[in-house]
PDB file of the backbone (N, CA, C, O) and the ligand in Angstrom, with CONECT records:
HET     ZN  A 101       1
ATOM      1  N   UNK A   1     -51.388 -70.956  52.947  1.00  0.00           N
ATOM      2  CA  UNK A   1     -50.358 -71.512  53.829  1.00  0.00           C
ATOM      3  C   UNK A   1     -49.996 -70.478  54.908  1.00  0.00           C
ATOM      4  O   UNK A   1     -49.659 -69.338  54.587  1.00  0.00           O
ATOM      5  N   UNK A   2     -50.064 -70.863  56.133  1.00  0.00           N
ATOM      6  CA  UNK A   2     -49.710 -69.953  57.223  1.00  0.00           C
ATOM      7  C   UNK A   2     -48.420 -70.420  57.883  1.00  0.00           C
ATOM      8  O   UNK A   2     -47.774 -71.382  57.468  1.00  0.00           O
ATOM      9  N   UNK A   3     -48.096 -69.705  58.899  1.00  0.00           N
ATOM     10  CA  UNK A   3     -46.842 -70.026  59.621  1.00  0.00           C
ATOM     11  C   UNK A   3     -47.130 -70.131  61.117  1.00  0.00           C
ATOM     12  O   UNK A   3     -47.975 -69.430  61.674  1.00  0.00           O
ATOM     13  N   UNK A   4     -46.381 -71.046  61.735  1.00  0.00           N
ATOM     14  CA  UNK A   4     -46.551 -71.214  63.208  1.00  0.00           C
ATOM     15  C   UNK A   4     -45.622 -70.287  63.929  1.00  0.00           C
ATOM     16  O   UNK A   4     -44.429 -70.235  63.629  1.00  0.00           O
ATOM     17  N   UNK A   5     -46.153 -69.554  64.877  1.00  0.00           N
ATOM     18  CA  UNK A   5     -45.317 -68.632  65.650  1.00  0.00           C
ATOM     19  C   UNK A   5     -45.440 -68.967  67.134  1.00  0.00           C
ATOM     20  O   UNK A   5     -46.373 -69.647  67.561  1.00  0.00           O
ATOM     21  N   UNK A   6     -44.485 -68.477  67.901  1.00  0.00           N
ATOM     22  CA  UNK A   6     -44.586 -68.588  69.346  1.00  0.00           C
ATOM     23  C   UNK A   6     -44.173 -67.243  69.920  1.00  0.00           C
ATOM     24  O   UNK A   6     -43.574 -66.422  69.226  1.00  0.00           O
ATOM     25  N   UNK A   7     -44.482 -67.028  71.147  1.00  0.00           N
ATOM     26  CA  UNK A   7     -44.079 -65.856  71.853  1.00  0.00           C
ATOM     27  C   UNK A   7     -42.730 -66.078  72.482  1.00  0.00           C
ATOM     28  O   UNK A   7     -42.601 -66.937  73.354  1.00  0.00           O
ATOM     29  N   UNK A   8     -41.738 -65.353  72.084  1.00  0.00           N
ATOM     30  CA  UNK A   8     -40.421 -65.483  72.680  1.00  0.00           C
ATOM     31  C   UNK A   8     -40.500 -64.979  74.152  1.00  0.00           C
ATOM     32  O   UNK A   8     -40.852 -63.825  74.401  1.00  0.00           O
ATOM     33  N   UNK A   9     -40.173 -65.844  75.089  1.00  0.00           N
ATOM     34  CA  UNK A   9     -40.341 -65.509  76.478  1.00  0.00           C
ATOM     35  C   UNK A   9     -39.313 -64.451  76.946  1.00  0.00           C
ATOM     36  O   UNK A   9     -39.539 -63.797  77.964  1.00  0.00           O
ATOM     37  N   UNK A  10     -38.234 -64.281  76.251  1.00  0.00           N
ATOM     38  CA  UNK A  10     -37.265 -63.298  76.641  1.00  0.00           C
ATOM     39  C   UNK A  10     -37.593 -61.924  76.117  1.00  0.00           C
ATOM     40  O   UNK A  10     -37.510 -60.923  76.829  1.00  0.00           O
ATOM     41  N   UNK A  11     -37.971 -61.901  74.841  1.00  0.00           N
ATOM     42  CA  UNK A  11     -38.203 -60.627  74.188  1.00  0.00           C
ATOM     43  C   UNK A  11     -39.654 -60.225  74.219  1.00  0.00           C
ATOM     44  O   UNK A  11     -39.981 -59.067  73.962  1.00  0.00           O
ATOM     45  N   UNK A  12     -40.530 -61.157  74.530  1.00  0.00           N
ATOM     46  CA  UNK A  12     -41.936 -60.859  74.538  1.00  0.00           C
ATOM     47  C   UNK A  12     -42.534 -60.543  73.147  1.00  0.00           C
ATOM     48  O   UNK A  12     -43.525 -59.826  73.009  1.00  0.00           O
ATOM     49  N   UNK A  13     -41.875 -61.120  72.138  1.00  0.00           N
ATOM     50  CA  UNK A  13     -42.303 -60.827  70.770  1.00  0.00           C
ATOM     51  C   UNK A  13     -42.697 -62.106  70.094  1.00  0.00           C
ATOM     52  O   UNK A  13     -42.211 -63.190  70.417  1.00  0.00           O
ATOM     53  N   UNK A  14     -43.607 -61.949  69.131  1.00  0.00           N
ATOM     54  CA  UNK A  14     -44.044 -63.065  68.344  1.00  0.00           C
ATOM     55  C   UNK A  14     -42.969 -63.421  67.329  1.00  0.00           C
ATOM     56  O   UNK A  14     -42.598 -62.589  66.501  1.00  0.00           O
ATOM     57  N   UNK A  15     -42.464 -64.654  67.386  1.00  0.00           N
ATOM     58  CA  UNK A  15     -41.450 -65.052  66.434  1.00  0.00           C
ATOM     59  C   UNK A  15     -41.910 -66.279  65.637  1.00  0.00           C
ATOM     60  O   UNK A  15     -42.640 -67.145  66.119  1.00  0.00           O
ATOM     61  N   UNK A  16     -41.444 -66.295  64.413  1.00  0.00           N
ATOM     62  CA  UNK A  16     -41.774 -67.454  63.524  1.00  0.00           C
ATOM     63  C   UNK A  16     -40.944 -68.686  63.966  1.00  0.00           C
ATOM     64  O   UNK A  16     -39.765 -68.594  64.307  1.00  0.00           O
ATOM     65  N   UNK A  17     -41.632 -69.826  63.936  1.00  0.00           N
ATOM     66  CA  UNK A  17     -40.880 -71.073  64.162  1.00  0.00           C
ATOM     67  C   UNK A  17     -40.256 -71.583  62.891  1.00  0.00           C
ATOM     68  O   UNK A  17     -39.477 -72.536  62.920  1.00  0.00           O
ATOM     69  N   UNK A  18     -40.586 -70.962  61.767  1.00  0.00           N
ATOM     70  CA  UNK A  18     -40.103 -71.393  60.500  1.00  0.00           C
ATOM     71  C   UNK A  18     -40.917 -72.555  59.912  1.00  0.00           C
ATOM     72  O   UNK A  18     -40.570 -73.081  58.854  1.00  0.00           O
ATOM     73  N   UNK A  19     -41.976 -72.948  60.582  1.00  0.00           N
ATOM     74  CA  UNK A  19     -42.785 -74.081  60.166  1.00  0.00           C
ATOM     75  C   UNK A  19     -44.001 -73.569  59.470  1.00  0.00           C
ATOM     76  O   UNK A  19     -44.822 -72.873  60.067  1.00  0.00           O
ATOM     77  N   UNK A  20     -44.131 -73.904  58.207  1.00  0.00           N
ATOM     78  CA  UNK A  20     -45.276 -73.464  57.427  1.00  0.00           C
ATOM     79  C   UNK A  20     -46.278 -74.661  57.273  1.00  0.00           C
ATOM     80  O   UNK A  20     -45.930 -75.776  56.887  1.00  0.00           O
ATOM     81  N   UNK A  21     -47.508 -74.327  57.602  1.00  0.00           N
ATOM     82  CA  UNK A  21     -48.541 -75.335  57.578  1.00  0.00           C
ATOM     83  C   UNK A  21     -49.877 -74.756  57.137  1.00  0.00           C
ATOM     84  O   UNK A  21     -50.105 -73.549  57.217  1.00  0.00           O
ATOM     85  N   UNK A  22     -50.737 -75.617  56.680  1.00  0.00           N
ATOM     86  CA  UNK A  22     -52.119 -75.193  56.404  1.00  0.00           C
ATOM     87  C   UNK A  22     -52.811 -75.188  57.772  1.00  0.00           C
ATOM     88  O   UNK A  22     -52.322 -75.778  58.735  1.00  0.00           O
ATOM     89  N   UNK A  23     -53.979 -74.496  57.831  1.00  0.00           N
ATOM     90  CA  UNK A  23     -54.634 -74.395  59.110  1.00  0.00           C
ATOM     91  C   UNK A  23     -55.047 -75.797  59.622  1.00  0.00           C
ATOM     92  O   UNK A  23     -54.946 -76.067  60.819  1.00  0.00           O
ATOM     93  N   UNK A  24     -55.484 -76.635  58.771  1.00  0.00           N
ATOM     94  CA  UNK A  24     -55.893 -78.006  59.179  1.00  0.00           C
ATOM     95  C   UNK A  24     -54.736 -78.784  59.736  1.00  0.00           C
ATOM     96  O   UNK A  24     -54.859 -79.481  60.744  1.00  0.00           O
ATOM     97  N   UNK A  25     -53.600 -78.658  59.067  1.00  0.00           N
ATOM     98  CA  UNK A  25     -52.379 -79.330  59.545  1.00  0.00           C
ATOM     99  C   UNK A  25     -52.008 -78.845  60.944  1.00  0.00           C
ATOM    100  O   UNK A  25     -51.647 -79.621  61.829  1.00  0.00           O
ATOM    101  N   UNK A  26     -52.113 -77.540  61.100  1.00  0.00           N
ATOM    102  CA  UNK A  26     -51.746 -76.943  62.424  1.00  0.00           C
ATOM    103  C   UNK A  26     -52.678 -77.508  63.468  1.00  0.00           C
ATOM    104  O   UNK A  26     -52.229 -77.884  64.551  1.00  0.00           O
ATOM    105  N   UNK A  27     -53.963 -77.580  63.175  1.00  0.00           N
ATOM    106  CA  UNK A  27     -54.926 -78.087  64.120  1.00  0.00           C
ATOM    107  C   UNK A  27     -54.687 -79.564  64.428  1.00  0.00           C
ATOM    108  O   UNK A  27     -55.060 -80.045  65.498  1.00  0.00           O
ATOM    109  N   UNK A  28     -54.074 -80.273  63.502  1.00  0.00           N
ATOM    110  CA  UNK A  28     -53.806 -81.696  63.729  1.00  0.00           C
ATOM    111  C   UNK A  28     -52.522 -81.972  64.517  1.00  0.00           C
ATOM    112  O   UNK A  28     -52.265 -83.114  64.900  1.00  0.00           O
ATOM    113  N   UNK A  29     -51.729 -80.952  64.757  1.00  0.00           N
ATOM    114  CA  UNK A  29     -50.525 -81.167  65.536  1.00  0.00           C
ATOM    115  C   UNK A  29     -50.980 -81.583  66.950  1.00  0.00           C
ATOM    116  O   UNK A  29     -51.992 -81.112  67.470  1.00  0.00           O
ATOM    117  N   UNK A  30     -50.197 -82.469  67.530  1.00  0.00           N
ATOM    118  CA  UNK A  30     -50.464 -82.825  68.915  1.00  0.00           C
ATOM    119  C   UNK A  30     -50.198 -81.632  69.847  1.00  0.00           C
ATOM    120  O   UNK A  30     -49.153 -80.986  69.769  1.00  0.00           O
ATOM    121  N   UNK A  31     -51.163 -81.360  70.721  1.00  0.00           N
ATOM    122  CA  UNK A  31     -50.952 -80.238  71.639  1.00  0.00           C
ATOM    123  C   UNK A  31     -49.901 -80.508  72.696  1.00  0.00           C
ATOM    124  O   UNK A  31     -49.454 -79.596  73.390  1.00  0.00           O
ATOM    125  N   UNK A  32     -49.506 -81.782  72.814  1.00  0.00           N
ATOM    126  CA  UNK A  32     -48.562 -82.149  73.867  1.00  0.00           C
ATOM    127  C   UNK A  32     -47.187 -82.503  73.325  1.00  0.00           C
ATOM    128  O   UNK A  32     -46.246 -82.709  74.092  1.00  0.00           O
ATOM    129  N   UNK A  33     -47.066 -82.574  71.975  1.00  0.00           N
ATOM    130  CA  UNK A  33     -45.772 -82.856  71.396  1.00  0.00           C
ATOM    131  C   UNK A  33     -44.923 -81.568  71.444  1.00  0.00           C
ATOM    132  O   UNK A  33     -45.363 -80.493  71.035  1.00  0.00           O
ATOM    133  N   UNK A  34     -43.713 -81.719  71.951  1.00  0.00           N
ATOM    134  CA  UNK A  34     -42.865 -80.556  72.074  1.00  0.00           C
ATOM    135  C   UNK A  34     -41.794 -80.473  70.982  1.00  0.00           C
ATOM    136  O   UNK A  34     -41.197 -81.473  70.585  1.00  0.00           O
ATOM    137  N   UNK A  35     -41.582 -79.282  70.530  1.00  0.00           N
ATOM    138  CA  UNK A  35     -40.542 -79.051  69.551  1.00  0.00           C
ATOM    139  C   UNK A  35     -39.554 -78.035  70.159  1.00  0.00           C
ATOM    140  O   UNK A  35     -39.944 -77.144  70.914  1.00  0.00           O
ATOM    141  N   UNK A  36     -38.290 -78.191  69.816  1.00  0.00           N
ATOM    142  CA  UNK A  36     -37.312 -77.230  70.311  1.00  0.00           C
ATOM    143  C   UNK A  36     -36.816 -76.379  69.134  1.00  0.00           C
ATOM    144  O   UNK A  36     -36.482 -76.919  68.080  1.00  0.00           O
ATOM    145  N   UNK A  37     -36.771 -75.134  69.297  1.00  0.00           N
ATOM    146  CA  UNK A  37     -36.228 -74.271  68.244  1.00  0.00           C
ATOM    147  C   UNK A  37     -35.200 -73.297  68.807  1.00  0.00           C
ATOM    148  O   UNK A  37     -35.261 -72.873  69.961  1.00  0.00           O
ATOM    149  N   UNK A  38     -34.245 -72.962  67.926  1.00  0.00           N
ATOM    150  CA  UNK A  38     -33.282 -71.925  68.284  1.00  0.00           C
ATOM    151  C   UNK A  38     -33.895 -70.615  67.849  1.00  0.00           C
ATOM    152  O   UNK A  38     -34.152 -70.391  66.666  1.00  0.00           O
ATOM    153  N   UNK A  39     -34.125 -69.759  68.813  1.00  0.00           N
ATOM    154  CA  UNK A  39     -34.825 -68.533  68.508  1.00  0.00           C
ATOM    155  C   UNK A  39     -33.888 -67.534  67.829  1.00  0.00           C
ATOM    156  O   UNK A  39     -32.817 -67.235  68.357  1.00  0.00           O
ATOM    157  N   UNK A  40     -34.283 -67.017  66.663  1.00  0.00           N
ATOM    158  CA  UNK A  40     -33.429 -66.060  65.943  1.00  0.00           C
ATOM    159  C   UNK A  40     -33.476 -64.689  66.587  1.00  0.00           C
ATOM    160  O   UNK A  40     -32.631 -63.835  66.316  1.00  0.00           O
ATOM    161  N   UNK A  41     -34.447 -64.487  67.424  1.00  0.00           N
ATOM    162  CA  UNK A  41     -34.551 -63.135  68.033  1.00  0.00           C
ATOM    163  C   UNK A  41     -33.658 -62.962  69.272  1.00  0.00           C
ATOM    164  O   UNK A  41     -32.988 -61.941  69.427  1.00  0.00           O
ATOM    165  N   UNK A  42     -33.659 -63.951  70.127  1.00  0.00           N
ATOM    166  CA  UNK A  42     -32.871 -63.808  71.346  1.00  0.00           C
ATOM    167  C   UNK A  42     -31.702 -64.767  71.397  1.00  0.00           C
ATOM    168  O   UNK A  42     -30.854 -64.637  72.280  1.00  0.00           O
ATOM    169  N   UNK A  43     -31.619 -65.749  70.464  1.00  0.00           N
ATOM    170  CA  UNK A  43     -30.513 -66.660  70.435  1.00  0.00           C
ATOM    171  C   UNK A  43     -30.683 -67.844  71.389  1.00  0.00           C
ATOM    172  O   UNK A  43     -29.848 -68.749  71.411  1.00  0.00           O
ATOM    173  N   UNK A  44     -31.734 -67.839  72.157  1.00  0.00           N
ATOM    174  CA  UNK A  44     -31.984 -68.909  73.109  1.00  0.00           C
ATOM    175  C   UNK A  44     -32.719 -70.086  72.470  1.00  0.00           C
ATOM    176  O   UNK A  44     -33.151 -70.024  71.318  1.00  0.00           O
ATOM    177  N   UNK A  45     -32.845 -71.135  73.235  1.00  0.00           N
ATOM    178  CA  UNK A  45     -33.606 -72.281  72.740  1.00  0.00           C
ATOM    179  C   UNK A  45     -34.969 -72.329  73.434  1.00  0.00           C
ATOM    180  O   UNK A  45     -35.047 -72.271  74.661  1.00  0.00           O
ATOM    181  N   UNK A  46     -36.012 -72.433  72.667  1.00  0.00           N
ATOM    182  CA  UNK A  46     -37.341 -72.468  73.256  1.00  0.00           C
ATOM    183  C   UNK A  46     -38.035 -73.750  72.894  1.00  0.00           C
ATOM    184  O   UNK A  46     -37.956 -74.211  71.755  1.00  0.00           O
ATOM    185  N   UNK A  47     -38.715 -74.329  73.859  1.00  0.00           N
ATOM    186  CA  UNK A  47     -39.575 -75.469  73.564  1.00  0.00           C
ATOM    187  C   UNK A  47     -40.980 -74.957  73.395  1.00  0.00           C
ATOM    188  O   UNK A  47     -41.440 -74.077  74.124  1.00  0.00           O
ATOM    189  N   UNK A  48     -41.656 -75.529  72.411  1.00  0.00           N
ATOM    190  CA  UNK A  48     -43.011 -75.131  72.240  1.00  0.00           C
ATOM    191  C   UNK A  48     -43.867 -76.338  71.773  1.00  0.00           C
ATOM    192  O   UNK A  48     -43.366 -77.330  71.243  1.00  0.00           O
ATOM    193  N   UNK A  49     -45.122 -76.194  71.995  1.00  0.00           N
ATOM    194  CA  UNK A  49     -46.091 -77.181  71.469  1.00  0.00           C
ATOM    195  C   UNK A  49     -47.262 -76.407  70.927  1.00  0.00           C
ATOM    196  O   UNK A  49     -47.353 -75.197  71.135  1.00  0.00           O
ATOM    197  N   UNK A  50     -48.145 -77.064  70.246  1.00  0.00           N
ATOM    198  CA  UNK A  50     -49.274 -76.383  69.617  1.00  0.00           C
ATOM    199  C   UNK A  50     -50.052 -75.585  70.660  1.00  0.00           C
ATOM    200  O   UNK A  50     -50.596 -74.524  70.354  1.00  0.00           O
ATOM    201  N   UNK A  51     -50.104 -76.075  71.841  1.00  0.00           N
ATOM    202  CA  UNK A  51     -50.881 -75.430  72.872  1.00  0.00           C
ATOM    203  C   UNK A  51     -50.413 -73.982  73.096  1.00  0.00           C
ATOM    204  O   UNK A  51     -51.200 -73.102  73.446  1.00  0.00           O
ATOM    205  N   UNK A  52     -49.124 -73.769  72.885  1.00  0.00           N
ATOM    206  CA  UNK A  52     -48.521 -72.429  73.120  1.00  0.00           C
ATOM    207  C   UNK A  52     -48.297 -71.666  71.859  1.00  0.00           C
ATOM    208  O   UNK A  52     -47.903 -70.500  71.894  1.00  0.00           O
ATOM    209  N   UNK A  53     -48.542 -72.307  70.735  1.00  0.00           N
ATOM    210  CA  UNK A  53     -48.238 -71.655  69.480  1.00  0.00           C
ATOM    211  C   UNK A  53     -49.415 -70.838  68.962  1.00  0.00           C
ATOM    212  O   UNK A  53     -50.550 -70.993  69.411  1.00  0.00           O
ATOM    213  N   UNK A  54     -49.121 -69.984  68.025  1.00  0.00           N
ATOM    214  CA  UNK A  54     -50.124 -69.155  67.455  1.00  0.00           C
ATOM    215  C   UNK A  54     -49.988 -69.201  65.940  1.00  0.00           C
ATOM    216  O   UNK A  54     -48.925 -68.946  65.375  1.00  0.00           O
ATOM    217  N   UNK A  55     -51.086 -69.529  65.318  1.00  0.00           N
ATOM    218  CA  UNK A  55     -51.059 -69.690  63.887  1.00  0.00           C
ATOM    219  C   UNK A  55     -51.308 -68.346  63.170  1.00  0.00           C
ATOM    220  O   UNK A  55     -52.312 -67.675  63.408  1.00  0.00           O
ATOM    221  N   UNK A  56     -50.408 -67.995  62.329  1.00  0.00           N
ATOM    222  CA  UNK A  56     -50.549 -66.771  61.554  1.00  0.00           C
ATOM    223  C   UNK A  56     -50.884 -67.113  60.114  1.00  0.00           C
ATOM    224  O   UNK A  56     -50.140 -67.844  59.459  1.00  0.00           O
ATOM    225  N   UNK A  57     -51.977 -66.600  59.624  1.00  0.00           N
ATOM    226  CA  UNK A  57     -52.472 -66.965  58.291  1.00  0.00           C
ATOM    227  C   UNK A  57     -51.538 -66.429  57.213  1.00  0.00           C
ATOM    228  O   UNK A  57     -51.309 -67.107  56.212  1.00  0.00           O
ATOM    229  N   UNK A  58     -51.020 -65.282  57.387  1.00  0.00           N
ATOM    230  CA  UNK A  58     -50.182 -64.628  56.388  1.00  0.00           C
ATOM    231  C   UNK A  58     -48.798 -64.313  56.970  1.00  0.00           C
ATOM    232  O   UNK A  58     -48.646 -63.462  57.847  1.00  0.00           O
ATOM    233  N   UNK A  59     -47.814 -65.020  56.457  1.00  0.00           N
ATOM    234  CA  UNK A  59     -46.438 -64.821  56.995  1.00  0.00           C
ATOM    235  C   UNK A  59     -45.924 -63.425  56.734  1.00  0.00           C
ATOM    236  O   UNK A  59     -44.952 -62.986  57.349  1.00  0.00           O
ATOM    237  N   UNK A  60     -46.586 -62.716  55.808  1.00  0.00           N
ATOM    238  CA  UNK A  60     -46.113 -61.352  55.548  1.00  0.00           C
ATOM    239  C   UNK A  60     -46.385 -60.405  56.687  1.00  0.00           C
ATOM    240  O   UNK A  60     -45.860 -59.293  56.743  1.00  0.00           O
ATOM    241  N   UNK A  61     -47.237 -60.883  57.618  1.00  0.00           N
ATOM    242  CA  UNK A  61     -47.490 -60.076  58.803  1.00  0.00           C
ATOM    243  C   UNK A  61     -46.332 -60.142  59.780  1.00  0.00           C
ATOM    244  O   UNK A  61     -46.278 -59.377  60.744  1.00  0.00           O
ATOM    245  N   UNK A  62     -45.408 -61.056  59.531  1.00  0.00           N
ATOM    246  CA  UNK A  62     -44.312 -61.201  60.470  1.00  0.00           C
ATOM    247  C   UNK A  62     -42.972 -60.782  59.859  1.00  0.00           C
ATOM    248  O   UNK A  62     -42.845 -60.739  58.635  1.00  0.00           O
ATOM    249  N   UNK A  63     -41.993 -60.479  60.673  1.00  0.00           N
ATOM    250  CA  UNK A  63     -40.661 -60.317  60.146  1.00  0.00           C
ATOM    251  C   UNK A  63     -40.194 -61.605  59.529  1.00  0.00           C
ATOM    252  O   UNK A  63     -40.322 -62.667  60.138  1.00  0.00           O
ATOM    253  N   UNK A  64     -39.648 -61.533  58.315  1.00  0.00           N
ATOM    254  CA  UNK A  64     -39.294 -62.760  57.628  1.00  0.00           C
ATOM    255  C   UNK A  64     -37.908 -63.182  58.030  1.00  0.00           C
ATOM    256  O   UNK A  64     -36.928 -62.898  57.342  1.00  0.00           O
ATOM    257  N   UNK A  65     -37.838 -63.854  59.136  1.00  0.00           N
ATOM    258  CA  UNK A  65     -36.525 -64.417  59.578  1.00  0.00           C
ATOM    259  C   UNK A  65     -36.812 -65.782  60.114  1.00  0.00           C
ATOM    260  O   UNK A  65     -37.862 -66.020  60.712  1.00  0.00           O
ATOM    261  N   UNK A  66     -35.927 -66.644  59.915  1.00  0.00           N
ATOM    262  CA  UNK A  66     -36.142 -68.048  60.232  1.00  0.00           C
ATOM    263  C   UNK A  66     -35.250 -68.518  61.379  1.00  0.00           C
ATOM    264  O   UNK A  66     -34.086 -68.123  61.435  1.00  0.00           O
ATOM    265  N   UNK A  67     -35.733 -69.316  62.258  1.00  0.00           N
ATOM    266  CA  UNK A  67     -34.906 -69.900  63.288  1.00  0.00           C
ATOM    267  C   UNK A  67     -34.071 -71.063  62.689  1.00  0.00           C
ATOM    268  O   UNK A  67     -34.352 -71.533  61.586  1.00  0.00           O
ATOM    269  N   UNK A  68     -33.071 -71.502  63.420  1.00  0.00           N
ATOM    270  CA  UNK A  68     -32.376 -72.650  62.965  1.00  0.00           C
ATOM    271  C   UNK A  68     -32.647 -73.819  63.894  1.00  0.00           C
ATOM    272  O   UNK A  68     -32.735 -73.665  65.112  1.00  0.00           O
ATOM    273  N   UNK A  69     -32.773 -74.974  63.297  1.00  0.00           N
ATOM    274  CA  UNK A  69     -33.025 -76.177  64.083  1.00  0.00           C
ATOM    275  C   UNK A  69     -31.712 -76.992  64.188  1.00  0.00           C
ATOM    276  O   UNK A  69     -30.912 -77.026  63.253  1.00  0.00           O
ATOM    277  N   UNK A  70     -31.526 -77.614  65.298  1.00  0.00           N
ATOM    278  CA  UNK A  70     -30.301 -78.397  65.492  1.00  0.00           C
ATOM    279  C   UNK A  70     -30.126 -79.503  64.498  1.00  0.00           C
ATOM    280  O   UNK A  70     -29.005 -79.800  64.086  1.00  0.00           O
ATOM    281  N   UNK A  71     -31.237 -80.134  64.096  1.00  0.00           N
ATOM    282  CA  UNK A  71     -31.093 -81.253  63.118  1.00  0.00           C
ATOM    283  C   UNK A  71     -32.045 -81.024  61.985  1.00  0.00           C
ATOM    284  O   UNK A  71     -32.101 -81.828  61.054  1.00  0.00           O
TER     285      UNK A  71
HETATM  286 ZN    ZN A 101     -36.370 -66.102  72.007  1.00  0.00          ZN2+
END
């Protein structure tokens, strides 16, 4: 199980979206469907889609902090 990450545009750092998926599930996400997340790193809200996301196979490679979603 890996984790979906995006690049925080403010901090320029790879941050976890808090979404854990298998590689196949990640590949099956629509590249045009957008998700909004509250970034735990900068406190801003970022929209992302698979096109801009980066799949990390091992979440231990990342800081273990989770963003919060509005709903
Ligand atoms: Zn951010």
